[in-house]
DSSP file (Angstrom, degrees, kcal/mol; ACC not computed):
  #  RESIDUE AA STRUCTURE BP1 BP2  ACC     N-H-->O    O-->H-N    N-H-->O    O-->H-N    TCO  KAPPA ALPHA  PHI   PSI    X-CA   Y-CA   Z-CA
    1    1 A M              0   0    0      0, 0.0     2,-0.4     0, 0.0     0, 0.0   0.000 360.0 360.0 360.0 127.5    0.0    0.0    0.0
    2    2 A L        -     0   0    0      0, 0.0     2,-0.4     0, 0.0     0, 0.0  -0.772 360.0-144.8 -97.0 137.8    1.5    3.4   -1.0
    3    3 A L        -     0   0    0     -2,-0.4     2,-0.1     1,-0.0     3,-0.0  -0.779  20.9-115.8 -99.3 146.1    0.9    6.5    1.1
    4    4 A S     >  -     0   0    0     -2,-0.4     4,-2.1     1,-0.1     5,-0.2  -0.446  24.7-116.5 -75.4 155.5    0.5    9.8   -0.5
    5    5 A W  H  > S+     0   0    0      1,-0.2     4,-2.8     2,-0.2     5,-0.2   0.895 114.4  52.5 -59.4 -43.1    3.2   12.5    0.2
    6    6 A S  H  > S+     0   0    0      1,-0.2     4,-2.1     2,-0.2    -1,-0.2   0.871 109.2  49.8 -64.9 -35.3    0.7   14.8    2.0
    7    7 A R  H  > S+     0   0    0      2,-0.2     4,-1.8     1,-0.2    -1,-0.2   0.903 112.0  47.4 -69.9 -40.5   -0.4   12.0    4.2
    8    8 A C  H  X S+     0   0    0     -4,-2.1     4,-2.3     2,-0.2    -2,-0.2   0.921 111.2  51.7 -62.7 -44.1    3.2   11.1    5.2
    9    9 A R  H  X S+     0   0    0     -4,-2.8     4,-2.3     1,-0.2    -2,-0.2   0.901 108.1  51.0 -62.5 -41.5    4.0   14.7    5.8
   10   10 A R  H  X S+     0   0    0     -4,-2.1     4,-2.0     1,-0.2    -1,-0.2   0.889 109.5  51.6 -62.2 -38.8    1.0   15.1    8.1
   11   11 A G  H  X S+     0   0    0     -4,-1.8     4,-2.2     2,-0.2    -2,-0.2   0.897 109.3  49.5 -64.7 -41.3    2.1   12.0   10.0
   12   12 A L  H  X S+     0   0    0     -4,-2.3     4,-2.6     1,-0.2     5,-0.2   0.910 109.9  51.0 -64.6 -42.4    5.6   13.4   10.5
   13   13 A K  H  X S+     0   0    0     -4,-2.3     4,-2.8     1,-0.2     5,-0.2   0.904 110.1  50.3 -61.7 -40.6    4.2   16.7   11.7
   14   14 A T  H  X S+     0   0    0     -4,-2.0     4,-2.7     2,-0.2    -2,-0.2   0.924 111.8  46.8 -64.4 -45.2    2.1   14.8   14.3
   15   15 A V  H  X S+     0   0    0     -4,-2.2     4,-2.1     2,-0.2    -2,-0.2   0.928 114.5  47.6 -62.6 -45.1    5.0   12.7   15.6
   16   16 A T  H  X S+     0   0    0     -4,-2.6     4,-1.5     1,-0.2    -2,-0.2   0.930 114.6  45.4 -63.2 -46.5    7.2   15.8   15.8
   17   17 A K  H  X S+     0   0    0     -4,-2.8     4,-2.5     1,-0.2    -1,-0.2   0.913 112.9  50.1 -64.0 -42.7    4.6   17.9   17.6
   18   18 A S  H  X S+     0   0    0     -4,-2.7     4,-1.8    -5,-0.2     6,-0.2   0.858 104.7  58.4 -68.4 -33.6    3.6   15.1   20.0
   19   19 A K  H  <>S+     0   0    0     -4,-2.1     5,-1.8    -5,-0.2     4,-0.3   0.941 115.0  35.5 -59.7 -47.8    7.3   14.4   21.0
   20   20 A Y  H ><5S+     0   0    0     -4,-1.5     3,-0.8     1,-0.2    -2,-0.2   0.839 115.0  55.4 -77.4 -32.3    7.8   18.0   22.2
   21   21 A S  H 3<5S+     0   0    0     -4,-2.5    -1,-0.2     1,-0.2    -2,-0.2   0.772 104.9  54.3 -72.5 -23.1    4.3   18.4   23.6
   22   22 A L  T 3<5S-     0   0    0     -4,-1.8    -1,-0.2    -5,-0.2    -2,-0.2   0.559 113.0-119.6 -83.6  -8.2    4.7   15.3   25.7
   23   23 A G  T < 5 +     0   0    0     -3,-0.8     2,-0.4    -4,-0.3    -3,-0.2   0.759  55.9 159.4  77.5  23.8    7.9   16.8   27.2
   24   24 A I      < +     0   0    0     -5,-1.8    -1,-0.2    -6,-0.2    -2,-0.1  -0.653  48.4   4.1 -82.2 133.5   10.1   14.0   26.0
   25   25 A G  S    S-     0   0    0     -2,-0.4     2,-0.4     3,-0.0     3,-0.0   0.032 100.6 -55.2  84.3 166.4   13.8   14.8   25.8
   26   26 A E        -     0   0    0      1,-0.1    -2,-0.1     0, 0.0    -3,-0.0  -0.671  42.1-139.7 -82.5 133.1   15.7   17.9   26.8
   27   27 A A  S    S+     0   0    0     -2,-0.4    -1,-0.1     1,-0.3    -3,-0.0   0.892  98.8  19.1 -61.7 -41.1   14.5   21.0   25.1
   28   28 A F  S >  S+     0   0    0      1,-0.1     3,-1.6    -3,-0.0    -1,-0.3  -0.706  71.0 175.0-130.5  80.4   18.0   22.3   24.4
   29   29 A P  T 3  S+     0   0    0      0, 0.0    -1,-0.1     0, 0.0    -2,-0.1   0.759  81.4  48.4 -62.9 -25.1   20.3   19.4   24.6
   30   30 A E  T 3  S+     0   0    0      4,-0.1     5,-0.0     3,-0.0     0, 0.0  -0.066  84.7 142.8-103.7  32.9   23.4   21.4   23.6
   31   31 A S    <>  -     0   0    0     -3,-1.6     4,-1.6     1,-0.1     3,-0.2  -0.169  67.0-105.4 -70.2 167.5   22.7   24.3   26.0
   32   32 A E  H  > S+     0   0    0      1,-0.2     4,-2.6     2,-0.2     5,-0.2   0.853 117.7  59.8 -61.3 -36.4   25.5   26.1   27.8
   33   33 A E  H  > S+     0   0    0      1,-0.2     4,-1.9     2,-0.2    -1,-0.2   0.918 106.4  45.0 -61.7 -44.5   24.7   24.3   31.0
   34   34 A S  H  > S+     0   0    0      1,-0.2     4,-0.8     2,-0.2    -1,-0.2   0.845 113.9  50.5 -70.2 -31.4   25.4   20.9   29.6
   35   35 A Q  H  < S+     0   0    0     -4,-1.6     3,-0.4     1,-0.2    -2,-0.2   0.896 110.8  48.4 -71.1 -39.3   28.5   22.1   27.9
   36   36 A V  H >< S+     0   0    0     -4,-2.6     3,-1.6     1,-0.2    -2,-0.2   0.863 105.1  59.2 -67.9 -36.1   29.8   23.7   31.2
   37   37 A A  H 3< S+     0   0    0     -4,-1.9    -1,-0.2     1,-0.3    -2,-0.2   0.782 107.1  47.7 -64.0 -26.2   29.1   20.5   33.1
   38   38 A N  T 3< S+     0   0    0     -4,-0.8    24,-2.9    -3,-0.4    25,-0.4   0.256 105.1  76.0 -97.4  11.2   31.4   18.6   30.8
   39   39 A A  E <   -A   61   0A   0     -3,-1.6     2,-0.3    22,-0.3    22,-0.2  -0.878  55.1-165.6-125.6 154.5   34.3   21.1   31.0
   40   40 A T  E     -A   60   0A   0     20,-2.8    20,-3.5    -2,-0.3     2,-0.5  -0.987  19.7-129.2-136.1 148.0   36.9   22.0   33.5
   41   41 A S  E     -A   59   0A   0     -2,-0.3     2,-0.3    18,-0.2    18,-0.2  -0.833  27.7-176.1-100.3 131.2   39.2   25.1   33.7
   42   42 A I  E     -A   58   0A   0     16,-2.9    16,-2.7    -2,-0.5    32,-0.2  -0.872  33.4 -90.7-124.3 158.7   42.9   24.5   34.1
   43   43 A G  E     - b   0  74A   0     30,-0.6    32,-2.8    -2,-0.3     2,-0.4  -0.359  39.8-155.8 -65.5 145.3   45.9   26.9   34.5
   44   44 A S  E     +Ab  55  75A   0     11,-0.5    11,-3.0    30,-0.2     2,-0.3  -0.985  13.1 178.7-130.1 136.5   47.6   28.0   31.3
   45   45 A F  E     -Ab  54  76A   0     30,-2.7    32,-3.3    -2,-0.4     2,-0.5  -0.964  23.2-137.9-137.3 150.4   51.2   29.3   30.9
   46   46 A R  E     -Ab  53  77A   0      7,-2.8     7,-2.8    -2,-0.3     2,-0.7  -0.947  18.1-144.0-107.7 128.3   53.4   30.4   28.1
   47   47 A L  E     +A   52   0A   0     30,-2.8     2,-0.4    -2,-0.5    32,-0.4  -0.832  33.6 160.0 -94.0 112.9   57.0   29.1   28.2
   48   48 A R  E >   -A   51   0A   0      3,-2.5     3,-2.0    -2,-0.7    57,-0.1  -0.975  63.9 -19.8-140.7 121.9   59.3   31.9   27.0
   49   49 A S  T 3  S-     0   0    0     -2,-0.4     3,-0.1     1,-0.3    -1,-0.1   0.854 126.3 -49.8  51.7  41.9   63.0   32.3   27.6
   50   50 A G  T 3  S+     0   0    0      1,-0.2    55,-3.1    55,-0.2     2,-0.3   0.461 117.1 107.1  81.7   0.8   63.0   30.0   30.6
   51   51 A T  E <   -A   48   0A   0     -3,-2.0    -3,-2.5    53,-0.2     2,-0.7  -0.860  63.3-137.1-113.5 149.9   60.1   31.7   32.3
   52   52 A L  E     -A   47   0A   0     -2,-0.3     2,-0.6    -5,-0.2    -5,-0.2  -0.917  21.2-165.8-102.8 112.7   56.5   30.5   32.8
   53   53 A E  E     -A   46   0A   0     -7,-2.8    -7,-2.8    -2,-0.7     2,-0.2  -0.882  20.6-125.5-102.0 123.4   54.1   33.4   32.2
   54   54 A E  E     +A   45   0A   0     -2,-0.6    -9,-0.3    -9,-0.2     2,-0.2  -0.454  34.7 177.7 -68.5 135.4   50.6   32.8   33.4
   55   55 A T  E     -A   44   0A   0    -11,-3.0   -11,-0.5     1,-0.2     3,-0.1  -0.570  42.9 -49.4-122.0-172.8   47.9   33.4   30.6
   56   56 A N  E    S-     0   0A   0     -2,-0.2    -1,-0.2     1,-0.1     0, 0.0  -0.258  71.3 -94.5 -58.8 148.6   44.1   33.0   30.5
   57   57 A S  E     -     0   0A   0    -14,-0.1     2,-0.4    -3,-0.1   -14,-0.2  -0.212  37.3-127.5 -63.0 159.4   42.8   29.7   31.9
   58   58 A F  E     -A   42   0A   0    -16,-2.7   -16,-2.9    -3,-0.1     2,-0.5  -0.933  10.3-136.9-114.9 130.8   42.2   26.9   29.4
   59   59 A V  E     -A   41   0A   0     -2,-0.4     2,-0.4   -18,-0.2   -18,-0.2  -0.784  26.6-173.1 -91.4 124.8   38.9   25.1   29.2
   60   60 A L  E     -A   40   0A   0    -20,-3.5   -20,-2.8    -2,-0.5     2,-0.2  -0.941  29.4-111.3-122.5 136.8   39.3   21.4   28.9
   61   61 A D  E >>  -A   39   0A   0     -2,-0.4     3,-1.5   -22,-0.2     4,-1.1  -0.473  26.6-132.3 -63.9 132.5   36.8   18.6   28.2
   62   62 A K  H 3> S+     0   0    0    -24,-2.9     4,-2.3     1,-0.3     5,-0.2   0.787 102.5  68.0 -60.7 -28.1   36.5   16.5   31.4
   63   63 A S  H 3> S+     0   0    0    -25,-0.4     4,-2.1     1,-0.2    -1,-0.3   0.823  97.6  53.7 -63.1 -28.7   36.8   13.3   29.4
   64   64 A I  H <> S+     0   0    0     -3,-1.5     4,-2.2     2,-0.2    -1,-0.2   0.943 110.0  44.5 -70.9 -47.2   40.4   14.2   28.5
   65   65 A S  H  <>S+     0   0    0     -4,-1.1     5,-1.9     1,-0.2     4,-0.5   0.859 114.4  51.0 -65.9 -32.5   41.4   14.6   32.2
   66   66 A E  H ><5S+     0   0    0     -4,-2.3     3,-0.6     2,-0.2    -1,-0.2   0.902 109.7  49.6 -68.4 -40.2   39.5   11.4   33.1
   67   67 A E  H 3<5S+     0   0    0     -4,-2.1    -2,-0.2     1,-0.2    -1,-0.2   0.876 111.8  47.9 -65.2 -37.3   41.3    9.6   30.3
   68   68 A L  T 3<5S-     0   0    0     -4,-2.2    -1,-0.2     2,-0.2    -2,-0.2   0.555 107.7-133.9 -79.3  -7.6   44.7   10.9   31.5
   69   69 A E  T < 5 +     0   0    0     -3,-0.6     2,-0.3    -4,-0.5    -3,-0.2   0.871  66.7 103.5  57.2  44.2   43.6    9.8   35.0
   70   70 A T      < -     0   0    0     -5,-1.9    -1,-0.2     1,-0.1    -2,-0.2  -0.993  50.6-167.0-149.7 152.4   44.7   13.1   36.7
   71   71 A E  S    S+     0   0    0     -2,-0.3     2,-0.8     1,-0.1    -1,-0.1   0.462  78.0  78.3-111.9  -8.4   43.1   16.2   38.1
   72   72 A N        +     0   0    0     -7,-0.1    15,-2.6   -30,-0.1    16,-0.4  -0.551  64.1 145.3-107.1  67.4   46.2   18.3   38.4
   73   73 A L  E     - C   0  86A   0     -2,-0.8   -30,-0.6    13,-0.2     2,-0.3  -0.754  25.2-174.5-104.6 148.5   46.9   19.4   34.8
   74   74 A I  E     -bC  43  85A   0     11,-1.7    11,-2.9    -2,-0.3     2,-0.5  -0.958  22.7-127.8-131.4 156.6   48.3   22.7   33.5
   75   75 A L  E     -bC  44  84A   0    -32,-2.8   -30,-2.7    -2,-0.3     2,-0.5  -0.903  20.1-166.0-103.5 130.4   48.6   23.8   29.9
   76   76 A V  E     -bC  45  83A   0      7,-2.7     7,-2.8    -2,-0.5     2,-0.6  -0.976   7.8-152.2-118.4 122.1   52.0   25.0   28.7
   77   77 A K  E     +bC  46  82A   0    -32,-3.3   -30,-2.8    -2,-0.5     2,-0.4  -0.831  21.0 170.3 -94.7 121.7   52.2   26.9   25.4
   78   78 A E  E >   - C   0  81A   0      3,-2.4     3,-2.7    -2,-0.6     2,-0.2  -0.954  59.9 -55.0-136.0 114.4   55.6   26.5   23.7
   79   79 A D  T 3  S-     0   0    0     -2,-0.4   -32,-0.0   -32,-0.4   -31,-0.0  -0.366 121.9 -18.3  53.8-119.2   56.1   27.7   20.1
   80   80 A T  T 3  S+     0   0    0     -2,-0.2    66,-0.9    66,-0.1     2,-0.3   0.344 122.2  90.7 -98.1   6.2   53.3   26.0   18.1
   81   81 A Q  E <   -CD  78 145A   0     -3,-2.7    -3,-2.4    64,-0.2     2,-0.5  -0.752  57.2-156.7-106.8 150.9   52.7   23.3   20.7
   82   82 A R  E     -CD  77 144A   0     62,-3.7    62,-3.3    -2,-0.3     2,-0.5  -0.995  18.3-164.7-120.6 122.0   50.3   23.1   23.6
   83   83 A L  E     -CD  76 143A   0     -7,-2.8    -7,-2.7    -2,-0.5     2,-0.7  -0.923  14.9-146.7-114.7 128.7   51.4   20.6   26.2
   84   84 A L  E     -CD  75 142A   0     58,-2.9    57,-2.9    -2,-0.5    58,-1.4  -0.843  22.7-160.1 -89.9 119.8   49.2   19.2   29.0
   85   85 A V  E     -CD  74 140A   0    -11,-2.9   -11,-1.7    -2,-0.7     2,-0.9  -0.894  12.5-143.3-109.3 126.6   51.5   18.7   32.0
   86   86 A D  E >   -CD  73 139A   0     53,-3.1    53,-1.6    -2,-0.5     3,-1.1  -0.782  11.9-169.4 -88.4 104.7   50.5   16.3   34.8
   87   87 A K  T 3  S+     0   0    0    -15,-2.6    -1,-0.1    -2,-0.9   -14,-0.1   0.575  81.3  66.9 -74.7  -8.5   51.8   18.0   38.0
   88   88 A E  T 3  S+     0   0    0    -16,-0.4     2,-1.2     1,-0.2    -1,-0.2   0.727  87.3  73.4 -79.4 -22.0   51.1   14.9   40.0
   89   89 A S    <   +     0   0    0     -3,-1.1    50,-0.3     1,-0.2    -1,-0.2  -0.708  52.1 139.4 -97.1  86.4   53.8   13.0   38.1
   90   90 A T        +     0   0    0     -2,-1.2     2,-0.9    48,-0.2    46,-0.3   0.408  41.7  92.9-110.3  -0.2   57.1   14.5   39.5
   91   91 A H  S    S-     0   0    0     -3,-0.2     2,-0.1    48,-0.0    -1,-0.1  -0.822  74.3-141.3 -96.0 101.6   59.2   11.3   39.8
   92   92 A A        +     0   0    0     -2,-0.9    19,-0.1     1,-0.2    -2,-0.1  -0.394  40.2 148.7 -68.4 131.9   61.1   11.2   36.5
   93   93 A T  S    S-     0   0    0     -2,-0.1    19,-3.0    17,-0.1     2,-0.3   0.549  70.1 -31.7-119.9 -72.8   61.6    7.8   34.9
   94   94 A S  E    S+E  111   0A   0     17,-0.2     2,-0.3     2,-0.1    17,-0.2  -0.921  97.0  53.7-155.1 127.7   61.6    8.2   31.2
   95   95 A G  E    S-E  110   0A   0     15,-2.2    15,-3.3    -2,-0.3     2,-0.4  -0.947  85.8 -35.6 146.4-166.5   59.8   10.6   29.0
   96   96 A K  E     +E  109   0A   0     -2,-0.3    44,-2.8    44,-0.3     2,-0.3  -0.804  59.6 175.6 -97.8 131.2   59.2   14.3   28.4
   97   97 A Y  E     -EF 108 139A   0     11,-3.0    11,-2.5    -2,-0.4     2,-0.6  -0.936  36.4-122.9-135.4 153.4   58.9   16.5   31.5
   98   98 A L  E     -EF 107 138A   0     40,-3.0    39,-2.4    -2,-0.3    40,-1.4  -0.889  45.0-175.0 -90.4 121.3   58.6   20.2   32.5
   99   99 A I  E     -EF 106 136A   0      7,-3.0     7,-1.9    -2,-0.6     2,-0.5  -0.845  27.2-145.6-123.0 157.7   61.6   20.9   34.6
  100  100 A D  E     +EF 105 135A   0     35,-2.9    35,-2.3    -2,-0.3     2,-0.6  -0.976  19.4 179.8-120.1 112.9   63.0   23.8   36.7
  101  101 A M  E >  S-E  104   0A   0      3,-2.8     3,-1.4    -2,-0.5    33,-0.1  -0.936  75.3 -26.8-118.6 108.5   66.7   24.0   36.7
  102  102 A D  T 3  S-     0   0    0     -2,-0.6    -1,-0.1    31,-0.4     3,-0.1   0.860 126.4 -49.3  56.2  38.9   68.1   26.9   38.8
  103  103 A G  T 3  S+     0   0    0      1,-0.2     2,-0.5   -52,-0.0    -1,-0.3   0.487 116.0 114.0  82.8   2.6   64.8   28.9   38.3
  104  104 A S  E <   -E  101   0A   0     -3,-1.4    -3,-2.8   -53,-0.1     2,-0.3  -0.936  55.6-147.0-110.7 126.3   64.8   28.4   34.5
  105  105 A F  E     +E  100   0A   0    -55,-3.1     2,-0.3    -2,-0.5    -5,-0.2  -0.644  25.7 155.9 -94.6 147.1   62.0   26.3   33.1
  106  106 A S  E     -E   99   0A   0     -7,-1.9    -7,-3.0    -2,-0.3     2,-0.6  -0.982  41.0-118.4-159.7 161.3   62.1   24.0   30.0
  107  107 A I  E     +E   98   0A   0     -2,-0.3     2,-0.3    -9,-0.2    -9,-0.2  -0.932  47.7 161.2-103.7 122.7   60.5   20.9   28.4
  108  108 A N  E     -E   97   0A   0    -11,-2.5   -11,-3.0    -2,-0.6     2,-0.4  -0.962  44.7-108.3-142.4 156.7   63.1   18.1   28.1
  109  109 A E  E     -EG  96 121A   0     12,-0.6    12,-2.4    -2,-0.3     2,-0.4  -0.742  41.2-166.7 -79.8 130.3   63.4   14.4   27.6
  110  110 A L  E     -EG  95 120A   0    -15,-3.3   -15,-2.2    -2,-0.4     2,-0.4  -0.920  13.1-172.0-120.5 147.9   64.6   12.7   30.8
  111  111 A Q  E     -EG  94 119A   0      8,-1.7     8,-3.0    -2,-0.4   -17,-0.2  -0.982  24.2-127.5-138.1 126.0   65.9    9.3   31.4
  112  112 A R  E     - G   0 118A   0    -19,-3.0     6,-0.2    -2,-0.4   -19,-0.1  -0.530  29.0-169.4 -74.0 137.5   66.6    7.9   34.9
  113  113 A L  E  >  - G   0 117A   0      4,-3.1     4,-1.1    -2,-0.2     3,-0.4  -0.813  31.4 -84.2-120.7 161.7   70.1    6.4   35.4
  114  114 A P  T  4 S+     0   0    0      0, 0.0     3,-0.1     0, 0.0    -1,-0.1  -0.280 108.5  40.6 -61.8 153.3   71.6    4.4   38.2
  115  115 A G  T  4 S-     0   0    0      1,-0.2    16,-0.2    15,-0.0     3,-0.1   0.782 131.0 -68.7  80.2  28.8   73.0    6.3   41.2
  116  116 A K  T  4 S+     0   0    0     -3,-0.4    15,-2.7     1,-0.2     2,-0.3   0.877  97.8 137.3  56.8  41.5   70.1    8.8   41.4
  117  117 A K  E  <  -GH 113 130A   0     -4,-1.1    -4,-3.1    13,-0.2     2,-0.4  -0.817  40.6-152.5-114.6 157.8   71.2   10.5   38.2
  118  118 A L  E     -GH 112 129A   0     11,-2.7    11,-2.7    -2,-0.3     2,-0.5  -0.986   9.9-141.1-128.4 139.9   69.1   11.8   35.3
  119  119 A A  E     -GH 111 128A   0     -8,-3.0    -8,-1.7    -2,-0.4     2,-0.5  -0.899  21.9-162.5 -96.9 126.5   70.1   12.1   31.6
  120  120 A I  E     -GH 110 127A   0      7,-3.1     7,-2.3    -2,-0.5     2,-0.5  -0.941   8.5-143.7-114.6 128.7   68.6   15.3   30.1
  121  121 A S  E     -GH 109 126A   0    -12,-2.4   -12,-0.6    -2,-0.5     2,-0.5  -0.805  15.6-176.2 -94.1 126.7   68.3   15.8   26.4
  122  122 A F  E >  S- H   0 125A   0      3,-3.9     3,-2.2    -2,-0.5   -14,-0.1  -0.903  71.9 -43.1-122.3  98.7   68.9   19.4   25.1
  123  123 A N  T 3  S-     0   0    0     -2,-0.5     3,-0.1     1,-0.3    -1,-0.1   0.882 124.9 -36.0  47.9  48.9   68.3   19.6   21.3
  124  124 A G  T 3  S+     0   0    0      1,-0.3     2,-0.3     0, 0.0    -1,-0.3   0.151 121.3 101.6  94.6 -19.9   70.2   16.4   20.6
  125  125 A S  E <   -H  122   0A   0     -3,-2.2    -3,-3.9     2,-0.0     2,-0.4  -0.750  57.4-152.4 -96.3 147.0   72.9   16.7   23.3
  126  126 A T  E     -H  121   0A   0     -2,-0.3     2,-0.3    -5,-0.2    -5,-0.2  -0.965  12.1-177.0-123.0 135.4   72.6   14.8   26.5
  127  127 A I  E     -H  120   0A   0     -7,-2.3    -7,-3.1    -2,-0.4     2,-0.5  -0.942  20.5-133.2-124.9 152.4   74.0   15.7   29.9
  128  128 A N  E     +H  119   0A   0     -2,-0.3     2,-0.3    -9,-0.2    -9,-0.2  -0.891  29.5 173.7-104.9 133.6   73.9   13.7   33.1
  129  129 A V  E     -H  118   0A   0    -11,-2.7   -11,-2.7    -2,-0.5     2,-0.2  -0.908  37.2 -96.5-133.3 161.1   72.9   15.5   36.3
  130  130 A E  E >   -H  117   0A   0     -2,-0.3     3,-1.8   -13,-0.2     4,-0.4  -0.506  37.0-118.6 -71.7 147.2   72.2   14.5   39.9
  131  131 A E  G >  S+     0   0    0    -15,-2.7     3,-0.9     1,-0.3    -1,-0.1   0.843 114.7  54.6 -56.3 -35.4   68.5   14.0   40.7
  132  132 A D  G 3  S+     0   0    0    -16,-0.3    -1,-0.3     1,-0.2   -15,-0.1   0.565  90.3  76.3 -78.2  -8.2   68.7   16.9   43.2
  133  133 A D  G <  S+     0   0    0     -3,-1.8   -31,-0.4   -32,-0.1     2,-0.3   0.692 100.8  37.3 -76.1 -18.2   70.1   19.3   40.7
  134  134 A I  S <  S-     0   0    0     -3,-0.9     2,-0.5    -4,-0.4   -33,-0.2  -0.888  71.9-135.5-129.9 161.1   66.7   19.8   39.0
  135  135 A K  E     - F   0 100A   0    -35,-2.3   -35,-2.9    -2,-0.3     2,-0.7  -0.981  17.3-142.8-116.0 123.4   63.1   20.0   40.0
  136  136 A V  E     - F   0  99A   0     -2,-0.5   -37,-0.2   -46,-0.3     3,-0.1  -0.774  16.1-175.9 -85.6 115.6   60.6   18.0   38.0
  137  137 A V  E     -     0   0A   0    -39,-2.4     2,-0.3    -2,-0.7   -38,-0.2   0.867  60.8 -46.3 -78.6 -38.7   57.4   20.1   37.8
  138  138 A G  E     - F   0  98A   0    -40,-1.4   -40,-3.0   -48,-0.1     2,-0.3  -0.941  55.0 -90.8 176.1 164.1   55.4   17.5   35.9
  139  139 A R  E     -DF  86  97A   0    -53,-1.6   -53,-3.1   -50,-0.3     2,-0.7  -0.721  41.3-113.7 -91.7 139.1   55.3   14.9   33.1
  140  140 A V  E     +D   85   0A   0    -44,-2.8   -44,-0.3    -2,-0.3   -55,-0.2  -0.631  37.4 176.5 -72.1 114.9   54.0   15.9   29.7
  141  141 A A  E     +     0   0A   0    -57,-2.9     2,-0.3    -2,-0.7    -1,-0.2   0.743  63.0   9.7 -93.8 -27.9   50.8   13.8   29.4
  142  142 A M  E     -D   84   0A   0    -58,-1.4   -58,-2.9     2,-0.0     2,-0.4  -0.985  59.8-153.4-155.8 142.1   49.6   15.1   26.0
  143  143 A V  E     -D   83   0A   0     -2,-0.3     2,-0.4   -60,-0.2   -60,-0.2  -0.975   8.7-174.1-120.7 130.1   50.9   17.2   23.1
  144  144 A M  E     +D   82   0A   0    -62,-3.3   -62,-3.7    -2,-0.4     2,-0.3  -0.985  21.1 156.8-119.2 132.9   48.7   19.3   20.8
  145  145 A G  E     -D   81   0A   0     -2,-0.4     2,-0.3   -64,-0.2   -64,-0.2  -0.959  40.1-105.5-151.7 168.4   50.4   21.0   17.9
  146  146 A K              0   0    0    -66,-0.9   -66,-0.1    -2,-0.3    -2,-0.0  -0.746 360.0 360.0 -95.3 143.9   50.0   22.5   14.4
  147  147 A E              0   0    0     -2,-0.3    -1,-0.1     0, 0.0   -67,-0.0   0.379 360.0 360.0 -97.8 360.0   51.3   20.7   11.4
């Protein structure tokens, strides 16, 4: 049995009207309230010439911080990259970290060595330092950048 177009259209209008008139569903599912509930604000900094300059806070989707399994994140802007740094992870093992060396901040690859030493990579060169010579601010958990 074929239905005429006008009859189908009337049926669609009825279904659409009844759905909203019955109060089914959220009236504005993409409202500001639902977007704010799924977001968290984190500290944001620009790394320039060894200093961390505080900038406007950064709004991050909560699913990202949940996936990274940390609540203590900051955003560090360096050149064209945005790095999410986990400030809870301050015991360097192997990876990319935000470090403070004599009051100068930088993002470097670190590798733990025997005897409480760390190997720090600086643009292809590696130096070995005592663990107490630097302060690990946090581990880089995620990198966002432009291609």
